[in-house]
N, C-alpha and C positions, 0 to 999 in steps of 0.2 A: 629441481632443488638448490644445488649448489647457487645458482643465479639467485634466487631468492635469499639465502644465507647469506652470499656478499651484499643483497641490497640492503638486508636486514640490518647486517654486521654495521652500518654506516651509525648508528644509533649509539656506538661505542660500550664496552662493559662496564659495570656497576657494581658495588658492591650492596648486597641487599638484607640477608639475613644470617647470622652462624646457624641457624638452625636449621634442615630441609621441611618445609613443607608442601601439604598436597591440597589443590583447592579442584572443586569440581566444574566444571562449563556445561552447560546445557544451553541446545543450540536449536530453534525451530525451524524451519526447512528452508531457509532466504541463501538463496543461490546455490555457490559450493561449497558455503558452511554445510552441508550435510554431505561432502564427500571426505572420506576420511584421510585419503592422500591427501586433501588441498591443507586440513584444518592441520595434520600432522608438522605441513611445512611450517604454518607458523608458529607450532608450539617447537618446532626441534631450532629454529630461528631465535624463538626467544632464551629455549633453554642454554642455548651461546653462550651468552649474558647472564641469565640468570639460572645456574644447573642445580640451584639448590630449590628451586619450587616447581613442583611437578605438577602438570594439569590434564584431570584424567575429563572426558567428553563422552555425553552420552545426547544422540541425537534424537530429537522429540517430532513429534509430525500434529496437523492439524484433527486428527482424529482422537489421539486421547494423551494427548501430552499437557494440555489443563491438568487433566487427572491426577497425572503422575506429578507434576508439579505440585498440586494441593494435597496429594498425598502425602508427598516428601513434607509439606510445610507441616500436617497436622501432626505427622511423626518426631519434628524436630530434626528433619535430615534434608532443609530447604538448599536446593545449591548455590555455589557462593555468587555462580553467574548466569545470567540465561540473557539468552541474544533472542530479541523479539522489539515490539512496538509498543508505543503508549496505550494501547486499549488495555494492556495486560501489567505495561511496567509501570504506568502512570494511575492510571483510573483506576486499575483494579489493587497489586499488592503494594503499591507504594500509598494509597487511600489506607488501606490497611496497616500504616505503618511499618509495613513489613520488608524496606528497602533503606538502605545509604544514600545517603545525600551526595550525588557526583560533585557539584557546581565548582569544587577546585579544580575537575579535570577536563572541562568543556574545551577544547583548542580555540584559539583566537582567530576571529572570521569564521566560524560558525553560523550560517545565516539566522539573522534570528528568529522568522518566521519556525524555523523549525526549532529552535531551541525552547522557545517559549512553550512549545506543543512538548516540548519532555519536561517541562517545569510543573508542579503543583502549583495550587492558589498559594500557597504559604514561599512560593520560593528556593522551594526545593527542588533541585533535578533528580529524579531516579532513573530517568533514561539519560546515557551517554549516544547522544545520536551520530551513528556511523555513516547512512545511506539514505539516498531517498528515491521516490518516481513519485510524477505527477502521472494517476493512471489517465488512459488516453482512452479514443476508440480507432477501430480501424475499418477502412475499404478496400475492398478488390480496385484496385486502380484500371486494370485491366478491362474489369466489365462497364464501372464507370465511365471509360474513357469511350469503350464500343456503343455505348446509351449517349453519348453528348452531355455528360453530368459533370466532369472536372470542370465546366463553365461559371459554375455555383459555389467554386472552391477558391479559396485562398490560399495556391499552392505554394507560392512563397512560406505563410506562416501556419501554412497548418489550421486554418481559423473558417467558418463559413458563418454566417449569419443564420436563425430560425428560419426564415422566410426560404433561404437559397439549400437548407436541409430538406424543406419536405419535396421544395422544386428537383432537388437531385435526387431525393425517394420515390417522387411519380415516375421521374424519367427512367430510372434503371427498371422501376416496375413494367413501368410501358413498351421498355425493350423487351419482356417476356422472362422476367424476374421473378416467380411468386413471392419468394421470400429473401426481402430485400435486408430485413432486421426485424430479430424477434426480442420482444422484453421478453426476458426470462424470470420466471419464479416460483421454482419449484422448490425452492431453499435461500437459505443467505450466501451460499457462494458467489461472490463476485458479485455483491450485491452494490459494489460502491458504484458500478456501471449504472446500475437504474438510478438511484438517487444525483449521480452527478448529469444524467440524461435530463431527466425531469425538473431537477431546479433551476437547471440553465436555461431551458427553453425558453423559459418567459419573467427568468431574474427573480426566482425564489427563495428560501432558502431552507433548510433543513432543523438548525436550532438556532437559538438566539447567541449574540458574538460573548458572553459572560459564559455559555455552556451550564447554562443553569436548567432548559427546558428545551422540546421538541417545536418547530412551529411551522411543519410541513403542509399542515394543511389548511392552507391557501387558496386564494381566487386562482393566484398565479399558476403553482401547482395543478389545481386541477385543469386551470384551462390545455397544461401540456400534457398531462394525462388525456382529456378528453383528443388534442389534436394527434397523437398518437395513434387511440382508437379508431381515430375517422379516416389514419391516412393509408390507401391503398400500399399493401407491399410489410407492412409493419405488424406484426402476429404479436398475441401475447399466450405466452405457452407454459402453461401450471406444471408441464410434465419434465421441464429441464431446468439445469442451473447453469453457474459460466462455466465450465467446464465441458458443457455439455455445447454451449454457445461455438465454444471457441472451436471445438470438432466441427462441428457445421460448418463455419466460418473459412477454416485451413481446409476442408475437403472442396469446397466449393458451395456448398451448398445455400449461405447465409452469402451477403455481399458486404454484408458489414458484422465488426465487430462489438459490443458496448461494454468489456472486458477486455482490456487490451495492456501491454503495455511492450517492453523491450524485449522484455524475458519471456514472454509467448511468445515472440518473433523468432528471439536464436532460438527455444525450445523447440520450436514447429519446422526449422529452415530446411529441413529433408523432406518431407510433407508438401510445401509450398509449392504450389505450383502457376503463383502466378505472383505481380510485383504490391505488394502489401505497402498504403500509404496511411501513415499514423496519422488522425486527425484530432483535434482537439471539440471538447463538445458544443452542440451548437449555441449560440446566444444568439438574444434580439442584438443584439449591439455588437455582436460578434467579437464579444472581450469576455471568455470565460472562465470562470473558476473551479478547476479541478480540483476532484477528489483525490489526496495523496496518500501516500505511505512513507513510514518514515521504519527503522529498522535499528536496533545499538544495544550497547550493556546495560544491563542491570544488576546489581550485588545485593543481593541479601545480607539483609543483618543478621547475622548466625552469632553475634554473643563472643564472638574469636576473634581477637584484632589482629593476631597471626597472619588468618586465611583471610581479613578486610584486604589488609595492608596488600598481602601478594596477589588477590582479585584486580584493587585496582593497580599496581604496576603493571601488571597484564595485560587490561586496556592501557594504560597508556602507550606502552610500547604498541601496541596496534593504533593507536590514533595520533600521535603528537609528531612525529616523523611524518613531513612528507611523501619520502620515497614507501617509509612502508605501507603508510594511509591508503599510496594509491592501491600497490597490491592487494588489500584487505579488501577495497572498494570493488576493482575488478573482481573480486572472489563473491560478490554479493548480486552481479548480474545487475545491480541497481546505478543508481548516481551519488557521485558527494558532495556530503553536507557544507561543502566551505571548497571556496574557488580553490584548485590545487593542478599545478602540472603535471602531467606523465600520465592521468589517467585516459585510461582506455585510447592512449594517443594512434592515432591515424585509423580510429575504428568509425567511419563513418555511418553506421548503423545506430551505435550511440549519441555522434553526433546530432542526428538526425532525431533519435526524441530527446535528447538534451534543450530541444526548442519547449519542452514540454515544460520542465522545470520555472519560471517564473512565471507560468501561467496558475500554480498552483495556489488554491483557497484554504479557508478554514479548514481545520483540523478538528472536526465537531464529533468525533471519536471518543471521543473522552468526556463526554457527557454522560452522567450518571444515566442509569437505565437502559445501558446501552445494548445488553445483551436482549434484554423484551423491546426496543425498540428497533433491531434485526428484527426480530420474528414477528412483528406484526405487521410492517416492512411487506415486506416477502408475502404476507395472508392478502395485507391490502390490496397488490396488484393483481390477486388471485380474483376478489372479488371485483376491481377493476372490469377484469378482462371478460365476467360473465356481467357484467351491468351495461344500463342502456348507452352510456358511455357520454350522458351530458353532465356538464360543469355541477350543476346540482348533487346529480347523485354518487359520482366521484366526490365533491365535496365531503357528504356524508361518508360514505366509506374512511375516506383521510382521516374524519374528524377522531369516529371510534378509534381508528387505530392512535393517533398521534395522543387520543388522552390517555388510555393503556401504556404508552408509551411516558408520559407525564406521573403519571402515578406510580410505575416502578420508579422514576428518577427520584419523585419525593419518597421514596421509601426506603431510599438507601443513605 
């Protein structure tokens, strides 16, 4: 705690307000931002500078967090600050006019792609981005090496072509591994993995560049799903979601995971009995476009200037100074959204996963109708798994799902 306060104190004391003010911070489960001791450390350091601002915290989860926030909004008791991602802060609450514009708080050097993903169509920043990750997949390197399948991987860049991906899967299967990889489709949990797998294989897309409609019902994506259906060692399982897939990968039942990132390796370090090798999703030209995650702070417009200013002051404290910001990022277990020294210094694992960040592609999760689109996607995968596996039948299933998603988008 003392070390943290010493780092934070470099920001220096400033005057803010004559009267005391209390603000609320509600945070979804983002790394150690669910740990009371960690969050208290940030608040205590902030109070060394701003003792007149009290920050009260509520910890949310993804099971009922949205219900809590929406109920608070309806009751006129919205939190001052919420820590989450663009799907909620931009495409949901921001689009409804409930959030304050934080354009003046975005630090210089924030990656352009990240900043644009946190900006509304009319140029307002409803989320101040704090951290990011490029979701990837992973393989059991020990099993792949024993099957002589590492020859199909660019080990330096952690990439592979579509052709070599299928060759590697076949080699691992032929070596006696029945379940090499599984397309999980029991729900929406971790569906960024299946979307990235399908759209990368043959250069398909999920939504248009303007984020106004869904575009995944294409020959390219139908071809990808047909190839997965036909591949030995790849199964479609309607009974599991990503958390189940991860567990089966960690315990050695599956030899690859399609829903992975550095946080998963950190969280499962004690249970892993093999060498995990993070991989980008296979692409026909070997140049993947990864699905990403962005998390940051949004401020609700509660029509209280003192609370709004206090909330902004707290966010500025956490993000403007490089030394403070480095600690904040490390507490998320994700990557920074701008180049900054000292983050994860000497941490080889995080440096390895940082190789994925430049591969992050379009952040299409802010397309309207997103809730329906996610539901239609995993239901479509279930039907594909039960189909005859031809491109024609798969395209029919994809078109049905896409039409429903676009209808939902048009209705918003």
